N, C-alpha and C positions, 0 to 999 in steps of 0.2 A: 752206676752207684759202685764202688770198689768195694772189696772184701775187708771190712773192719778190722780183722785179724791180722791183715797184711801190713799195716801200717807202722812205720817206725817212729814217727813223731807226730804231735798234735800242734797245730797253729790256731790258738784261741784268741778271738778278738771280741772286745766289748765295745758297743757304740761310743764313738767320742763326744763326750758331753760339751755342749756349746758354751764357751768361756765369756758369756754376757751376763752369768749370773750362777748362785751356788747350786749345789745338787741337793735334791729333796727326796723323799721316801718312794715317788713314784719312780722315780729313776732307779732307786735300789733295787724295789721289788720287781720291776720290768728287766732289769738287764743284769746289773752288777753283782747282786747278791748270787743268783742262779750261776751266774758266769764263776764267780769265785768259789762255789762250792763244786763245781764242775772240774777246774783247773786244780784243787788240793785234792778232789777225789783221784785224780789221774797222777797225780804227784805220789801219793802215798801208795797207788799200783805200780809206782817205779817207772812211770812212763816218761818219755822225752816230750816234754811240752813247753810252749811259749804262750805267755798270756799277757795279750798287748791292749794297751788303751792310752789315751791322751786328750789332750784339748783340741777341741776344732775351735780355731782362732780366727776364721775370715768371714767374710759376708756383710750383709747391710746390718743386721741387729747390732753388730759391733760398731759399727760407725754411728749408728743413732745412739746406743749407750755412751759413747764416748762425746758426742755433741752435748748431749743431757747433762753429763756430768762436768763438762768443760775440759776434758783431758784427751790424750791421744788414743787411738785404738789400740797400739801398743801397752799403754798405760793400762786400759781395760784388761785386756787379755792376760796380763802379767797378774793383775791383782786376783782374777777369778781362777788362774790356772794355779795359783800357790793356795789359795783357800781350798779347792777341790782336790789337790794332789794330796794335802795334810790331812783333809777330812778322811778321804777312801784309806790313806794309810793308818789311820786311828782306829777305822773301823775293821781293820784286819783283812781290807782288800788286797790280795797278794799278787798284785800286777809285776810282771818281770820287768817291764818298763812302763813310765807313765810319762809319754812324749808329748811334743805339741807340733801345730801345723805350721807355725811361725819360724820353725827353727831353717836354720840354712840347709841341713840335710833334706827337710821336706819340701821346700822350695826347690830344690835342685831334683831331688827325685819326680816330683810332681811334673814339674818343666820337662824331664826326660820323657816322662810316660806320655805326655801331651805329645811332644815331638816327634815321637816314634810312630803315633799314630798319623800324625799328620803327613809325615815322610812317604808313610805308605797308603797313602790315600785313603785313610778311614773315614775322613770327616767331609761334610758338606759345606760350602761356604755359601752364606746367603746375605743378602742385604735385607735391611728391614728400618720401618720408621719408629723412632723411639723419642719419649718427650725429653726436653733439653732446656735447661735452665740459661738463659742468656747471661743473666747479670751475675750468677756463681760460676758461670762457663763450664758446665760439666752435664753430662747425661744423667738423668734422675732414676734410681732404682724405684720400685712400686711403693715403697714405703716412705719415699721421700716426696710423695704427691699426695695431696688431699684436695677433696672435693665434696659437692654435695651427692648423696648416694642416691641413685635413680631409684631404689625401690621403696624406701622410708623418709627420703628427704632429709635425712640426716647431714649437717653442713659439715663435719670434721671426719668424713668417712676417708680411709687410707685406699692407695691405689691398688691394694691387692684384697681388703677385706674391709666392711663395714662393721665397727664395734657395736653399733646401736641395735642392728638387725641380724646382723653375724652372716650377710650374703657375701660370697665369693665374688670378687670383681676384678676388673681390668682397669688400668688407667682411663684408656679410651672411652669406658662406660660412664665415668666422673661427670658431673655437671658442675660447670666453673672449676676446673683443676687448677690449682695453684702450686708452688713450688714450696716444701716447708723450709728450705734454705733460705731463700730471699722474699718469700711471699709474693714473689711474681708468677704473672702467667705463663707456664711453660709453653714451648713452640716444639713442633714435631721436626725432625731431623733423620737423616738416613745414617744408618750405620752398620758397620760389618760385622759379624760374628759366625763363628765355626759351631756346626752341629754335628752330633753323633746321631746317625740313621738307625734307630732303635728299629725300626720297621723292617731293616734287612736282616735282622736278628731273629723276628719274631717266629718265624718256623724252628729255627734252632731251639730257642727258648722253650717254645711250646712242648718239643720232645724231650729236651733236657729236664723240665721241671713236672709236665704232666704226665709223661711216661716213665721216665728215670727216678724221679723222686716222690713218689706217692706215701713214702713212709714220712715225709713232712707233717709237721702239726697241720690240721684241718683249718686252723684260722690263717696259716701262711699260704698252704695249697690254695685256699679258697680265694685269698685276696690275689695272688699270683694268676689264677684262671679269670679272674674278672677282668684284668686288666688284659690279658692276652685277648679273652673273647673281644674286648671293645677295640682292640687295634691299636699297636704303637706308632707313635709320631717321632720324627727327628726331635731331639733336645739340643737347646743350645748349650755348649761346654765354656764358653766366653760371656762376660758381660763388661759394660763400661763402668769403671769403679776404680778406685785409687788404692784399695786395700785388700790386698790377697797377692797370689802368685802370679806376676806379670806373664802375660803371652809370649814366649819365647820365640816371636816371630820379628823381622823388620816390617815397621809402619805400623805396629798393633799397640803404640804408646796409648797408655790412658786405658788399657784394657787388662784384665786378669782372668784367671780361671775360676769358672762358675764354682761356687763353694761346694756342690753337690759332686761335681766331679773331683775335684782336689781333696775333699774330706777322707774317703775311703782310701785314698793312696798313702794317706797318713799311717795305716797300717802298715804299709811296707817300707814307708821312712823310718817309722819306729823300730822296724826289725834291723834295718840298718845301723839305726843308733845303738840299739841293743848289741848286735854284733861288734861294733867298733868299740863299745865301752868294754866288752867281754872277751875281745879277741876270739871271736867266731865267724862262722861262714853264715852269712843271712839266706844265702840262696836257696837251700835246701828246704827252709822253712815256707818257701814260696813257690819252688818251681821243680820239686821232686813229687813224682806220682805215688810216693810210699809217704806222703804227709797228708794228713787229716787236717782241713780247714774247717772251723766251725765259727759262724757269727753268731753272737749274742746281742740282740738288739729289742727296742721296743715296737708295737706295731705301726707306727708312723714311719718306721725306718725299712719296713718291709719290700716295698718296690725298690728302694735304692740297693738292698743288698742281694733282693732275689732276682732283679731283672736288669737295673741299669749297671751296677759293678760287675755282674758275670758278663755282661756284653762289652763292658770295656776290657775286662782280662780276656776275653775271647776274641777280642781286637787285636789286642797287643801280642796274644800267641804264645807268650813265654811263661804263662802262670797257670796254676791250678785253679780249681774252681771250687766255691765251697760245697763240701758234702752235707751240710745241713745247718738251717737258720732258724733255730728254737726260739722265734720271737712271741713275747708274751702280749697280752691285753695290757690296759691301764688300771692303775690303781687310784680310787677315790679315797676321799678323806672326810670322815664325819659325814658320809652320806651326801657329798658334794665333789664336784669335779675340783682336783687340785688347779689351782691357777696361780702363776708366778706373778701375774701383772697385779692380781689382787691380793697378794701375800697369802693366800691360802694354802699353805704349804707347811711341812715338817722338815724344816731346813736341816740338813746332816751336821753341818759345823755347829749349829746352835745346838742341837740336841746331845752333841759331844760334850759340847760346854755344860751345859743345864743339868746332864744326867751323866756324870763321870762313872766309870765301872760298869755300865749297862750297854756296852757295846752288843755282847750276845742277846740279850733281851730283845733289842732292835731284829738284830739278823734272824732270831727264832720266829719272832712275830710276822715279821716281812715275808719269810720263806713259807711259813704257815699259812698267810693268806696271799700268797703269789697269785696274779691274775693269770694263770697259765692258758685257760681256754675261754674266758670271759671277765669282763672287769670286774673288781673286787674292790672292799672296802677296809680301810683302816679306821678303827676307832681307838680312842684312848682307854676306854673302858675294857674293850677286848685284849689291848696290849698290857693291861692291868692283870686281868683274867688269865691270859696266858703265862704269864711271870708268876702269879701266885698259884695257880691250881695245877699248872704243868712242870714249869722249871724248878721251882720251889718245893711243891708238894710231891712231885714223882722222881725228877731227874736229881736234884740236889738231895733230897729226903733219902733216896736209895745210898748214895754214894757216902754221904755223912754217916748212915747208921751202919754201913759195912766197915768204914774205917774207924768210928769211935767205939764200936764193939771190939774189934780189932785191939785197940790201944787199951781199953779197959780190961778186956781177960788175957791179952798176950803180950801185954806192953809194946805193942805197936810192931809186932814180928809177925811175919806172914806165917801161920800154924801148919802143922803136917796135916795132909790129906790121906784119911784112911780110906778103906772101901768104900765105893759109892753105892747108896741103895737105888731101888726101883724109882724113887721119886727124883733123886739126883740125877740120874740117867734121862729120864723124862723132859729135865729142866735144861738139861745140857742138849738134848736132841733139837729143843724149841729154840735156845740159844743161837745153836749151828747155824740155823735157817736163817736167823735176820739179816747178817750180813750179805747173803745172797739175795735176799729180796731188796737191800739197798742198793746193790749192785745193778740189778734188773731194773729198777725204776729209775736212777741215776741215767743209765743208759737210753732210757727212753725220753730223759729230760723231764720226768716227773718228779719234781723236786719236792711239792706238797707230800707227796706219797712215800718219797724217801725218807722224809723227817718223820714221817708217822711210824714207819718201821723202826727208825732209831730210837724213838720214845719207846717202842715195845720192848726195847731191852731194859730199861730203867723198870718199868710195869712187871716184868716178869722178875726181875730181881727183889723187888717190893714185896711182890706176892710170895716169892719163896722165902724170904725172910721171915714175914707173916705168916706163911705156915708151918714153918719148922721152929719157929719160937725159939731161937737159941737162948734167950735170956732166962728161960725157964729151964733149960737144961744144964746150964753151967754148973751147978753144984753136983749134980749127979754123973754128969756124962759129957767133961771137957773134951774128951777126944772127939765126940760127934760133933760138938760146938765147933771145934777145929776145922773139921771137914766144911761146915756150914759156910764157915767164915772164908776159907780157902777158897770154896767155890765162887762166892758173892764177890770176894776181890778179883777174880779172875774175869768176873763179868764187868766189874768196874773199870779194870783195863782194857777190855775191848770197848766201851763206851768212850774212852779217852781217844782210842784211833779212830773208831767207826763215825765219833761225833765230831771230829776234827774240821771237815768240811763245813759243817753246818755252824759250829761254836767252837771256834779256835781259840778262844781265850780261856772258856771254860775247860777245854781240853788240856790246854797248858796247865792249869792249875791241878789238874787231876793228876796228871804225871809228875808234877812238883810233891803233891802230898803222898803218891806212890813212891816217891825217890828213885824214879827210872828215867832213862831218855824215852822218847818217844817211840812207838812201834809202827812198822810199816803194816799196809792192810793185810798182806797175806799171813803174814807172822803172827796178828792179832787174832787169827783165826784158831791158834793153838789152843790148847785145855791148860797149859801148864806154863802162861805167861811170867809169873812170878814165883820165885822159888821158894820152898820153905826155909824160914830164918831170915830172908830178906825185911831188913830194917825200914820201915814206913815213916814218913813224916808226919808232923803234927797235924791232925785234919783241923779244916776249917771250913766254914759255909761257903758254897759255890754262888748262893744266888739269896737276895734279901726280899724279904715282902714290900710290896709297892702299896703305899698307903693311899687313901682316898686324897687327900690334899694335895699330893702331888700331882695327880690325874686331874683334879679341877684346875689347878694351875694353868695346866697346857691346855684344858680346853677352854678356859678362861683367855688365854693367851691368843686363841684361835678366834674366839667370839670378837676380842677386840680389834681383828683386822676386818670385820666385815664390810665397814664403809670406806675402807682403803681402795684406792685404785690409781697408784701411781702410775701408770704408764699410760695411760688415756687421758685424754684431754676433757670430756665430758664429766661432771658430777654425777652420784647415782641418782637414779630416777625417782620420782616421787613415791612415796610408800603408798601402800592400801588406804583407801578412805577409812575415816572413823567417826564415830557419833560423838556429840558433845558429852554424854556421859562416862565415855572412856577417857576422854580428856580430864573431866572433872575428878576422877580417881588420883590424878597426879599431884601430890603435895610438894609443891617447890618453894624453897625457902630462900631468903637472902641470908648467907653466914660470912664469916671472916676466918681465915687460914691463921689460927694462933701460933702454930708451930708445923715445921716439916722435917720430915728425915729420909733418909735412904735406908733400903731394907738389905740386909746382908743376904748375898747369893741371888739379888734379884737385879737385872739391869734396867728394867721398865718402871719398877714399882716406886713410889712415895708413899711414905705414912703421913697421913695430914691429921692434926687436931683441928677441927672445925667447930666454932660458934655459932650456933643458930637459934639465940636468944632463949630457947627454954631449956637448953642443955648443951655441951659440948659433944659432938660426934667423933669418932675415929674411922677414917676414910680412906681408904688405899685407892691411889689412882695411877694410870699407868704413863705417867708422863715424865720420868726421870731422864729420858733420853733426852728432853727438850728442856727440862727447869732443872736448875739447882736450889735444895731447899730454902737459900736464901732468897731466891728470886721470888718465891710464892708468898713467905710468911708477910702478913699483914694484909694480903690482896683480898677484895670483897670478890665474892663468888656467889653462884646460884646452885644449891645442893636439891636434886630429888631425894626429898625426906622419908619417904615411906616405901622405898624399895625394898626388898626382903633382903636382909643381912646375908652377906656370902663369906665363907672363911677362904683365906688365901695365905699361903706361907706362914699358916698357924695364927694369923690374925683375922679377926672378925671385922669385915668393912659394913660400916652403918650407912649406907647411902651413896649418890654418886654426883661426881662435879661435873656440871653439864660444860662443855665446850665445843667450840666449832672446830672443824678440819677441812684446809684448803687443798686442793688437787695436788699439791706437792707434800701432803701429810702434815701440815706445819698446824699445831695446834693453838688457840686462843680461847681464853677464858670469856666466858659470859659474864658481864658485871652490870650490876645495875646504874644508871643514869643519875649521876647526883648523889645526893646523901639516902641513904635506906637503912634503917635499922635492923641489927641482926634479927631473924625470926621473921621479918616481913615476908609475906606469902605473895607469889607470882600466880597472877591469875588473867 
């Protein structure tokens, strides 16, 4: 481990998100927000840093998504690359470059890396048997093979996992395997691949990690130790596929670099692209010993970034090794695991569209709940509480009070500071310690702790104003009020700088209200950042209170996805057994939709007026993405009439329309057979 004070530059990487879908809050809490906080912090300290990310665009899941959507793999990655790139930017994730592994520079870099190891005899060449689809004329990746699970007899298990019982499988274990491409039974054929002999690096890795990097987070260190204790095996770096970086060897047609091998090289190729775009030299960021390399990842990537990629870099011999890999655990959502296949997630691009102006609320909540040592949970109620009780009531309240009082008593000019009394000096002493605490926590990658120290600035400022009560002193001692507000404004300025890594949008607003350019980290430690007589801009609120209906709408949106399962073949399992008395409580009526209209600011909800014979009900239904209002007007439906009313988007919904949903997510109305009067009961 090098002396950290000797580093001239920092290369910070954030795990490349897979480009077969959008980014969700689990990704943000685990990787991108802590990485961004750290990168922004180092920039404020005046460090030379390069913050790298990009789309991971190769591998079998991309080809499966392309086949499902009837488009090319390139069209899939183009779609999600742009969605995620824009979403990251809109959340203020400050990458120096957001690149992609389908780029020519990456293909060239990955091929060169492979060729270097090949030419220097670092690979082992092996023949093995693999399933082959004779009709489609191609070898099959595990996910292109389905069959009966040997453990639970589920007939649609994949070649790598059974979605029914969760067992990990290999294709050879499946009963009656068949190709998903043609439906035919595959045959075994010999194929040749190249392997990285990880076992040859086991002794070196054990010393490098277990002895030289005991400062790594316990979850990272523990997972590495477990792998090393169990012994490492050679790992294939190529596979039979037509989507990826072609193996740069004669006679290797139809083979590409395995995605686990080419993806981390994406950090290097992104650096090359950045250097080309900015007329810089890329090599010091990867080859100089005075560069500190840090990988931000989730726990599912620990082995790749702590064992496999370092072994690749060691084998190449030209590259530096990571100094730290501060991996986080997983974030759950409303007490359930995030599931992309079941749409149980908060997608970043949707959040930004539905809750504009609340970028920092999400950043704050995810940092405060970061799963640093163990899995943690995100709930919309906690999100609301964090906003209302902390951002609004503490941080926003102090900034607003200091600026509004200055506007009221001194026409927006920074007042003169006279001699400080003992209480003022005690407050300053406490304030001066806080940035040092933030630095110490960030240096140990304890982002939750650093955020709590930051909020202590606002707590201290609020208490100072409450204790000194300048509004009571203004008539008799304006000079003392000037001192109090001057000191308060200096604290506000510190908050703008020290909060920038966590809440960049809010910090920018504070600097705007203060009418000054952003201040660097060390400069913000001064006690006289704002000069007497400096004119402030008119204050405005940093945060707004989040009401219950907004939170309820987001919770309902999640509840509506519980039966979705877009990416797997089976329908949901039969629910728990119920007795007749439970069923008898359901009051289901035949109804007729009299009118329908879209709801402003909602993509999914239609407002329906439904005649159920005895009365006309207002019902909100989440079908707007599949039905136009004119499509449903006049349609006979079945309504659950005694469901407790629920308020959404400010409108009370008085019942639920019953619909079926197939495995593709298509809704269909349940309608009575033949003529049935409105109000007829279903029994």
